[in-house]
N, C-alpha and C positions, 0 to 999 in steps of 0.2 A: 437479522441484521448483519451485514457484512461491511467490513472496513479494510480498506487497503492499509498497508503499514508505511512504507517509505514516503516521506513528505506528505503524509496524511496524519500519521500518529507520531512519527519519528522524523526530526529535521535531518533528514538524510543529506540534503544539498549542502547545508552549513558544515557538516562533519566532513564531507568530501573536500569541500573547498579548503578547510583548514589542513587536511592531510596533504593535499597537493602543494599547498603553499610551503608547508614544512619541508617537503621532500625536493621541491624544485627551487624554492626561493622566489616563485612568481605567484602573484595574486590573480592573474587574469586568465587562468587555464581552465576553469570550470566550464565555459561553454564548449570548448573543444572536447573536453572529457565526456560531457553529457552527450554530444553528437556522436562520438565514437562508440559510447555505451549503447545508444539506441540502434545503431547499425549492427552491433554484435549481438544484442539481445534478440534482434529480429531473426538472426541466424539460428539461435537457440529455439525461438518460438516456431520456426519453420522445420526444426528437427535436423538441421544440418550439422550442428555441433552441440556438445553438452556444455554445462556451466563451468567446469573446470577448464576446459579448453577455451571457452569464451574469456575467462578472467585473463588467461595467459596471452591470448591474441589481442585483446583490447589493450592490455598494458604495453605489449610490444608496438602495436600501432600508435599508441599515444606517445611513447618515447621517441619513435621515429618522426612523428609530426612535429615535435619540438626540438629536433636536431641531435637526439641522443641515440647513437647507434649501440645498441646492447646485444650481447649474446643471450642464449636462453637462460643461462644462470643468473646473469644480471637482471633479466626481466623478472624472473622468479624472485630474486632477492628485493626488488623494488615492490613487487606485489605484496610479498610477505610484510615489509615494512609498512606499507600502506594499510594493510589489514590490521596490524598491531596499533597503528594510531587511530584508526576508526574505532577500534574496540574501546578506546578510552576517550572517545569524542561523542558518541551518541547521546542525544538529549531528546526528551519528549517536548513537543509544543506545549506551551502553557495551558491550553485549553483541553488537553487530552483526558487527564484523569478526571476532571469534573463531569466530562461528557460520558466517559465510560461508566462512571459511578451512577450517573442518572439512567443510563440505559439498563444496567443491571437492576437498579432499584425499580424500574418499570416493568421488570419481569421479562425482557427480551432475550432471546437466544443470540448470542453473538459469535461471528466467525471473523478471523483474520485472513485476508486473502492477498496474496503476494506473487509477483513474477520472478522472485529472486531465487537463490539456491537455498536448500533446506538447512544445511549446517549453520550458515551465517545468520539466517532470519530466526531460527530457533533460539540461538544463543542471544541475539538482540532482544528478542521477546522476554526471555528469561531474566537477562541482566537488568532490564529497565522495569521489571515487575509487572509486565503486562500479561504474562501467562494466565494468572487466575481469573482474569476477566472473560476469557474465551472458552466457549463450549467446543469449538472446532477450529482448526488452523489448516489452510489449504495453501500449499506452496508449489509453485509451478515445477521447481526443480525436482520435486518428489513425484508429482503426478504425471509429468510428461506432457502436460497441456498448460497453456497460459492465457491470460486475458489478452485480447477481447474474445477469444474463442468462446462460443456459447457453452461448450462442454465444461469449460472451467467453472463458469457460473452455476451450471446445473449440478455439477459434482459437489459444490459447496452446499447447494440446497439439500442434496441428499444427505449431507453430513449433518444438517440441521433439521432434517426430517420435515421439510416443508416444500411446498410448490414454489417455483420462481415467482408467481404472482403474489405470494405471501412474503416476499423478501425485499429488502431495499439494500442497495450497495452504495458506498461512499468512498470516493477516491479523488485524488488530485489531478488525474490526467483525464482530460475531456474525452479523448478517443478511446483509450484503453479501459479506462474505468467507467465513466458515465454512459457513453454512447454503447460500449460493449455490453453493459448491464441492461440497459433499455432494449437493446436488440435481442437480448436473451430472455426477456419477459420479466425482469425484475424492475422495481422502483429504482430510479437512478438519480443520484445526488453528485453533482461536480463540486468539490471543494477547491474554490479558486482563491487560495490563501494570498496571491499576489495581486488580486483585484485587477486582472488585466482588462476588465471592461467588455469582454466578448459576451455577446448574449448567448445564453444556453439554448441549444436547439430544442425543438419540440420533444416533449416526453422526459426532459432533463430538468431537475431543479438545481439551482445555483446557490451556494453559501459561501461566505468569505472566511468563515471560521467554524469550528465545531460547537462553539457556543450557541450558534444559531440553529443547530440541528434539532434539539428538542422541541422548539417551537414549530419548526417545519414539520416534524413527524406528527405533532398533535394536530396542527392545522390541515395537513394534506392526507394523512393516513389514519388518524385516530377517530373512534367513534365517540370518545369521551374526552375530557379535558386532561389537565395535568394529572399524571398517575398518582394514585394514593398508594398507601403501604400495602404490601402483599398480605393476603388473607389466606391462611390454610394452604399455602404454596401455590395459589392461584395467581397468575400474572395480573398485575392491575392495569396494564395497558392493552387495550383491545384495539385492533386495527380493522379497517373496513373489509379487507379481504383474508383475514386470518391472523397470523403472526408474522412479525418482521423477522 
């Protein structure tokens, strides 16, 4: 079972909104930040820049777009302050711990999968108490490959010692997470927390919260019903094609 981190488990958008509001005094800048982030992350995925460079360039571009001309030192200072604010703002969505506990009780191997940089993501995972839930953590900034590249998903499956057909990936981005996982041969679940109403494409399941995930796994992937307690270390949750 593979789970994205930002805006799937951790309310990343809310934390970034708060940090930008504090730093700029404006509450309307999240869409601009998100757009600039997507553009710069695409450069990382393409192998043109690394994450450290991306962070600096993204902030420089963002400040210029809102009319703040800053030199390299000022850009670095803004980015450091933003990171400090974020470190005190991360929060899990309310449905995360119950879902993770259910998945672990069901005997499933779990992997966290993210396109962010390693140092920041590992700190978030540890600080929010998520690390004990995961058997494997796959971070694009450490692997040199990112979702939706099939290599990323296949690398995760190797880490879980399972075939792609034996895994399911859950994430909030339709293209990067769900369609990417589907095209890589995994089961695909799109977490549409905002309920935007868009119909999921063929081969992709849609949920609006992680509380819906256990029922989906049981109805679509399990050979038996709600998992029972583990017996002699054997997973109680059996799936049609192996293990999630």
